C-alpha positions as CSV (number, residue, x, y, z in Angstrom):
1,X,75.8,140.5,96.6
2,X,74.0,137.4,97.8
3,X,74.8,135.6,94.5
4,X,78.5,136.6,94.8
5,X,78.7,135.2,98.3
6,X,77.1,131.9,97.3
7,X,79.4,131.6,94.3
8,X,82.5,132.1,96.5
9,X,81.2,129.7,99.1
10,X,80.6,127.1,96.3
11,X,84.2,127.4,95.1
12,X,85.7,126.9,98.5
13,X,83.2,124.0,99.2
14,X,84.2,122.3,96.0
15,X,87.9,122.7,96.8
16,X,87.4,121.2,100.3
17,X,85.4,118.3,99.0
18,X,88.3,117.4,96.7
19,X,91.2,117.9,99.1
20,X,90.4,115.8,102.2
21,X,93.5,115.4,104.4
22,X,94.5,112.3,106.3
23,X,95.2,111.5,109.9
24,X,98.1,109.1,110.8
25,X,96.7,106.8,113.5
26,X,100.0,105.0,114.2
27,X,102.1,102.0,113.4
28,X,100.7,98.5,114.3
29,X,102.8,95.4,114.9
30,X,101.2,91.9,114.8
31,X,100.7,89.1,117.3
32,X,100.3,85.5,116.3
33,X,97.0,83.6,116.1
34,X,95.6,80.2,115.1
35,X,92.3,78.8,114.1
36,X,91.1,76.5,116.9
37,X,87.8,74.7,117.6
38,X,85.1,77.1,118.8
39,X,83.2,76.4,122.0
40,X,80.1,74.3,121.4
41,X,77.7,76.9,122.7
42,X,78.9,79.4,120.1
43,X,77.5,77.4,117.2
44,X,74.4,75.8,118.8
45,X,71.3,77.5,117.3
46,X,69.3,79.4,119.9
47,X,66.2,81.6,119.7
48,X,66.9,84.4,117.3
49,X,69.3,87.0,118.6
50,X,69.4,90.4,117.0
51,X,73.0,91.5,116.8
52,X,73.4,95.3,117.0
53,X,74.7,96.6,113.7
54,X,74.7,99.7,111.5
55,X,75.2,103.0,113.3
56,X,72.9,105.8,112.3
57,X,69.6,105.7,110.4
58,X,68.2,108.3,112.8
59,X,68.4,111.4,110.6
60,X,65.3,113.3,109.4
61,X,64.5,112.2,105.9
62,X,64.6,114.7,103.0
63,X,61.1,115.0,101.7
64,X,61.8,115.3,98.0
65,X,60.0,112.3,96.5
66,X,61.0,110.5,93.3
67,X,58.2,110.4,90.8
68,X,59.9,108.4,88.1
69,X,57.8,105.2,88.2
70,X,58.1,102.6,87.0
71,X,61.8,102.2,87.0
72,X,62.9,103.2,83.5
73,X,65.5,100.3,83.4
74,X,63.2,97.7,84.9
75,X,63.5,94.1,83.5
76,X,60.1,92.7,84.4
77,X,60.3,89.3,82.8
78,X,62.8,86.4,83.2
79,X,64.9,86.1,80.1
80,X,64.3,83.1,77.9
81,X,67.7,83.3,76.2
82,X,70.2,80.6,76.8
83,X,73.4,81.9,78.4
84,X,76.7,80.2,79.2
85,X,77.2,79.7,82.9
86,X,79.4,77.7,85.2
87,X,78.1,74.4,86.5
88,X,77.5,73.6,90.2
89,X,80.2,71.3,91.5
90,X,78.6,70.7,94.9
91,X,76.3,72.2,97.5
92,X,76.7,72.3,101.2
93,X,74.9,73.3,104.4
94,X,76.6,76.4,105.6
95,X,77.2,77.5,109.2
96,X,74.1,79.0,110.9
97,X,73.6,80.2,114.5
98,X,70.3,82.0,114.2
99,X,71.9,85.4,114.8
100,X,70.5,88.3,112.9
101,X,72.2,89.6,110.8
102,X,74.3,86.5,110.2
103,X,76.8,88.4,108.0
104,X,77.8,85.3,105.9
105,X,81.0,85.5,103.9
106,X,83.0,83.1,101.8
107,X,86.1,83.0,99.5
108,X,88.2,80.3,97.9
109,X,91.6,79.5,96.5
110,X,92.3,76.6,94.1
111,X,92.0,73.9,96.8
112,X,89.7,75.1,99.7
113,X,86.7,77.2,100.4
114,X,86.4,79.1,103.7
115,X,83.0,80.2,105.0
116,X,82.4,82.4,108.1
117,X,79.4,83.8,109.9
118,X,78.5,85.5,113.2
119,X,78.2,83.2,116.2
120,X,77.3,83.7,119.9
121,X,80.9,84.5,120.6
122,X,82.4,86.1,117.5
123,X,83.2,84.9,114.0
124,X,83.3,81.2,113.3
125,X,84.8,79.5,110.3
126,X,84.4,76.3,108.3
127,X,86.9,75.0,105.7
128,X,85.8,72.8,102.8
129,X,87.6,70.9,100.1
130,X,86.9,72.9,97.0
131,X,86.8,69.8,94.7
132,X,84.6,67.5,96.7
133,X,82.7,69.8,99.2
134,X,83.9,67.7,102.1
135,X,84.4,69.5,105.4
136,X,88.1,69.8,106.3
137,X,87.6,71.7,109.6
138,X,84.3,72.7,111.2
139,X,83.3,75.5,113.6
140,X,86.7,77.2,114.1
141,X,87.5,80.5,115.8
142,X,90.6,82.6,115.8
143,X,92.6,82.4,119.0
144,X,95.1,85.2,119.4
145,X,98.1,84.9,121.7
146,X,97.5,87.6,124.3
147,X,94.9,89.3,122.1
148,X,91.2,90.3,122.6
149,X,88.4,88.1,121.4
150,X,86.5,88.9,118.2
151,X,82.9,90.2,118.0
152,X,81.9,89.1,114.5
153,X,80.9,90.8,111.2
154,X,83.6,88.8,109.5
155,X,85.0,89.1,106.0
156,X,87.0,86.3,104.3
157,X,89.4,87.3,101.5
158,X,92.0,85.4,99.5
159,X,94.8,87.5,98.1
160,X,95.8,85.5,95.0
161,X,99.1,87.3,94.1
162,X,100.7,86.3,97.4
163,X,98.5,83.1,98.1
164,X,97.6,84.4,101.5
165,X,94.3,84.5,103.5
166,X,92.9,87.6,105.1
167,X,90.3,87.1,107.8
168,X,88.8,90.2,109.4
169,X,86.3,91.0,112.1
170,X,85.4,93.4,114.9
171,X,87.1,93.3,118.3
172,X,84.9,92.5,121.3
173,X,86.2,95.7,123.0
174,X,87.1,99.1,121.9
175,X,86.8,100.6,118.4
176,X,89.0,98.0,116.9
177,X,89.3,95.9,113.7
178,X,91.2,92.6,113.6
179,X,93.1,91.7,110.4
180,X,94.4,88.1,110.5
181,X,96.9,87.4,107.6
182,X,98.0,83.8,107.0
183,X,101.7,83.3,107.2
184,X,101.5,80.7,104.4
185,X,98.9,79.5,101.9
186,X,97.7,77.0,104.5
187,X,94.6,78.4,106.2
188,X,95.1,76.1,109.1
189,X,98.6,77.4,109.9
190,X,99.7,80.5,111.8
191,X,98.4,84.0,111.2
192,X,99.7,87.4,111.9
193,X,97.0,89.3,113.7
194,X,96.9,93.1,113.5
195,X,94.6,95.1,115.8
196,X,93.8,98.5,114.3
197,X,92.1,101.0,116.6
198,X,89.7,103.4,114.8
199,X,88.6,106.8,116.0
200,X,84.9,105.6,116.4
201,X,83.2,102.2,116.3
202,X,84.0,100.9,112.7
203,X,80.6,99.8,111.7
204,X,79.9,98.0,108.4
205,X,83.6,97.5,107.4
206,X,84.2,96.6,103.8
207,X,87.7,95.7,102.4
208,X,89.7,95.8,99.2
209,X,93.3,95.3,97.9
210,X,95.1,97.8,95.7
211,X,98.4,96.2,94.8
212,X,99.4,99.1,92.5
213,X,99.4,101.4,95.5
214,X,100.7,98.8,98.0
215,X,97.5,99.2,100.0
216,X,94.9,97.2,101.9
217,X,91.8,99.4,102.4
218,X,88.8,99.4,104.6
219,X,85.7,101.7,104.7
220,X,83.5,102.1,107.7
221,X,80.4,103.9,108.9
222,X,81.4,105.9,112.0
223,X,78.9,108.8,112.0
224,X,79.4,111.7,109.6
225,X,80.9,111.2,106.2
226,X,82.1,107.6,105.3
227,X,85.6,106.8,106.7
228,X,88.4,105.1,104.9
229,X,91.6,103.6,106.3
230,X,94.7,102.4,104.5
231,X,97.3,99.8,105.6
232,X,100.5,98.9,103.8
233,X,99.9,95.7,102.0
234,X,103.5,94.5,101.5
235,X,104.1,94.9,105.3
236,X,101.0,92.9,106.2
237,X,102.0,90.1,103.9
238,X,105.4,89.7,105.7
239,X,104.3,90.3,109.3
240,X,106.0,93.7,109.6
241,X,104.8,96.8,111.4
242,X,102.1,98.5,109.3
243,X,101.1,102.2,109.2
244,X,97.4,102.9,109.7
245,X,96.1,106.0,108.0
246,X,92.6,107.5,108.3
247,X,90.8,109.8,105.8
248,X,87.1,110.7,105.5
249,X,85.1,111.1,102.3
250,X,84.3,114.8,101.6
251,X,80.6,114.9,102.7
252,X,77.7,112.9,103.9
253,X,74.6,112.2,101.8
254,X,71.8,113.9,103.8
255,X,68.7,111.9,104.3
256,X,70.8,108.8,105.0
257,X,71.6,108.1,108.7
258,X,73.9,105.3,107.6
259,X,76.9,106.5,105.6
260,X,78.9,104.1,103.5
261,X,81.2,104.0,100.5
262,X,82.3,100.8,98.9
263,X,86.0,100.1,98.0
264,X,86.7,98.8,94.4
265,X,88.4,95.4,94.5
266,X,90.5,94.1,91.6
267,X,89.6,90.5,90.6
268,X,91.0,88.1,88.0
269,X,94.6,87.4,87.0
270,X,95.5,90.5,85.0
271,X,97.1,93.3,87.2
272,X,95.9,96.8,87.4
273,X,97.6,99.5,85.3
274,X,100.9,100.8,86.8
275,X,100.1,103.7,89.1
276,X,96.5,102.9,89.7
277,X,95.2,104.4,93.0
278,X,92.5,103.0,95.3
279,X,89.0,103.7,94.1
280,X,85.7,104.0,96.1
281,X,82.1,104.2,94.8
282,X,78.7,105.2,96.1
283,X,75.4,106.1,94.5
284,X,73.7,109.5,94.9
285,X,69.9,109.7,94.5
286,X,69.4,113.5,94.0
287,X,65.7,113.3,94.9
288,X,66.7,111.9,98.3
289,X,69.9,113.9,98.9
290,X,69.8,117.6,98.5
291,X,73.5,118.0,98.9
292,X,76.2,117.1,96.3
293,X,76.3,118.1,92.7
294,X,75.4,117.8,89.9
295,X,71.6,117.4,90.1
296,X,69.2,116.3,87.4
297,X,65.5,115.6,87.0
298,X,66.1,112.8,84.6
299,X,69.0,110.8,86.1
300,X,71.0,110.0,89.2
301,X,74.7,109.4,89.9
302,X,77.6,107.1,90.7
303,X,80.2,109.0,92.6
304,X,83.8,107.8,92.1
305,X,86.4,108.7,94.7
306,X,90.2,108.2,94.5
307,X,92.8,108.0,97.2
308,X,96.5,109.1,96.8
309,X,98.8,107.5,99.4
310,X,102.4,108.6,100.3
311,X,103.9,105.8,102.2
312,X,107.2,107.8,102.8
313,X,105.5,110.2,105.2
314,X,102.3,108.1,105.9
315,X,99.8,110.6,104.5
316,X,97.0,110.4,102.0
317,X,94.4,112.5,100.3
318,X,91.0,111.5,98.8
319,X,89.1,113.3,96.1
320,X,85.9,112.8,94.1
321,X,87.1,112.4,90.5
322,X,83.9,111.6,88.6
323,X,80.1,111.8,88.7
324,X,78.7,109.2,86.3
325,X,75.1,109.6,85.3
326,X,72.8,106.6,85.6
327,X,69.1,106.1,85.0
328,X,66.8,107.3,87.9
329,X,66.9,105.2,91.1
330,X,64.7,105.5,94.1
331,X,66.4,104.9,97.4
332,X,63.2,105.3,99.5
333,X,62.7,101.6,100.2
334,X,60.4,101.8,103.2
335,X,61.6,105.4,103.6
336,X,65.2,106.1,104.2
337,X,65.7,104.7,107.7
338,X,64.0,101.3,108.1
339,X,66.3,98.4,109.1
340,X,63.8,95.7,108.2
341,X,61.1,95.7,105.6
342,X,61.9,93.3,102.9
343,X,59.8,90.1,103.2
344,X,61.2,86.7,102.6
345,X,59.5,83.3,102.2
346,X,59.0,80.8,105.0
347,X,59.5,83.3,107.9
348,X,58.1,86.5,109.3
349,X,61.7,87.9,109.7
350,X,62.2,90.8,107.3
351,X,65.5,92.0,105.8
352,X,67.3,95.2,105.6
353,X,66.9,96.8,102.2
354,X,70.5,98.1,102.2
355,X,69.4,101.2,100.2
356,X,72.4,103.2,101.3
357,X,75.3,101.3,99.8
358,X,76.7,99.9,96.6
359,X,76.8,96.2,97.4
360,X,80.0,94.5,98.5
361,X,82.0,93.6,96.5
362,X,82.5,96.3,93.9
363,X,84.6,94.1,91.5
364,X,86.9,95.4,88.9
365,X,88.5,93.4,86.1
366,X,91.3,94.2,83.6
367,X,90.8,92.7,80.1
368,X,93.0,93.1,77.0
369,X,90.5,95.5,75.4
370,X,89.2,97.4,78.4
371,X,88.9,97.8,82.2
372,X,85.5,97.2,83.8
373,X,83.7,97.3,87.1
374,X,80.2,96.1,87.8
375,X,78.2,97.7,90.6
376,X,74.9,96.6,92.2
377,X,72.5,98.5,94.5
378,X,68.9,98.4,95.7
379,X,66.2,100.5,94.2
380,X,62.4,100.8,94.6
381,X,61.1,99.9,91.1
382,X,57.4,100.9,91.4
383,X,57.1,103.4,94.3
384,X,55.4,100.7,96.5
385,X,58.6,99.5,98.3
386,X,59.3,96.7,95.9
387,X,63.1,96.2,95.8
388,X,65.0,95.4,92.6
389,X,68.7,95.1,91.8
390,X,70.1,97.9,89.7
391,X,73.3,96.8,88.0
392,X,75.7,99.1,86.3
393,X,78.8,98.3,84.2
394,X,81.5,101.0,84.0
395,X,84.3,100.8,81.5
396,X,87.5,102.7,80.6
397,X,90.3,102.1,78.1
398,X,93.1,99.6,78.8
399,X,96.2,100.7,80.5
400,X,95.0,104.1,81.7
401,X,94.5,105.4,85.3
402,X,92.7,108.6,84.4
403,X,89.1,109.5,85.4
404,X,87.7,108.4,82.1
405,X,85.1,105.8,83.2
406,X,81.9,105.7,81.2
407,X,78.6,103.9,81.8
408,X,78.7,101.0,79.3
409,X,75.3,99.4,80.2
410,X,72.8,99.1,83.1
411,X,69.5,97.6,84.0
412,X,67.2,96.8,87.0
413,X,66.5,93.1,87.6
414,X,63.1,92.6,89.3
415,X,61.1,90.0,87.3
416,X,58.0,88.3,88.8
417,X,56.6,89.5,92.1
418,X,59.5,88.9,94.4
419,X,61.7,91.3,96.4
420,X,65.2,91.1,95.2
421,X,68.5,91.9,96.9
422,X,72.1,91.1,96.1
């Protein structure tokens, strides 16, 4: 009887994990904003200030240690093979205000590069000439007409199909995210500013575009399972009123106090297959997380989740569509809850190992012969808190939107004696 009850529970649990329902938050209309010079005290370096970040990391760890050392995919030596690479056009001194974390971000179009970082009063921006490296505009901040000031944690995105800039950051009050969309291709022109109010503080926001589903997506860490939100892309591009839809991923990964999932973002000139839906990825170390299936003593997993959006009635569902096996990883870098343990040269300041998340971005490309995405994450390569970068390339056939991704190749890059993050 006990086995029967467990089996029935498992069936209903699986169904619930793969049929998460959405919440319509509301429709949001924009105001108008401009990039203006930031106050001088925002960008003057001060004694280091620790900026609160990352909710969570206060859960009790799961004591189920990984014993697969050393990392089976570990590249321990620098390659001597010659490879083709792009040449460096120029180098520049970026913005820095001595805040920790600085949350630097950058993107470019064919003419300019925009960099942003945290400052003493919110996100600040610098615009460079892409061809020469010359500064076009320095230490800018977004000034919204009648809006609330920003808090930081910026992301700069250039949406090439429409030749528009997307600048995002936290609001300084409330559980809000700002999305500034340039009205033209000129980053120094006017912006439509959308203020999206989340149900909890939207920590660690990560963004992506899904043109095939007419969606702009963001994922956040709000306590509990990772949260995803969808906005209507075509509406944002024209300054209209956008729906705002919330939906949570099916379950948290126990052992992690910080819950994150990374949106897949299409890069390159080739469009996604018709009908492609938004995708999200996270890794599951089944020695550190006792929930979730399948489990294995010889490999771990990439979870692939998919969102289906109905813009007619502003609803969405999200479901896990694949578990892709990868070589064993070890997420216990300084345990499962430390914010700062990775040493860096020239300073006593230590870095967050970011063990909980697939690194942003999770880029996808469409080629003539296949579709591909390349994912990177942190892993302990030797059981002694030495961080390496596990990279994984997933592929599926061209033109399809089905859950047929396979692992094409993977490795862990950690040559020499350094700690590596990406």
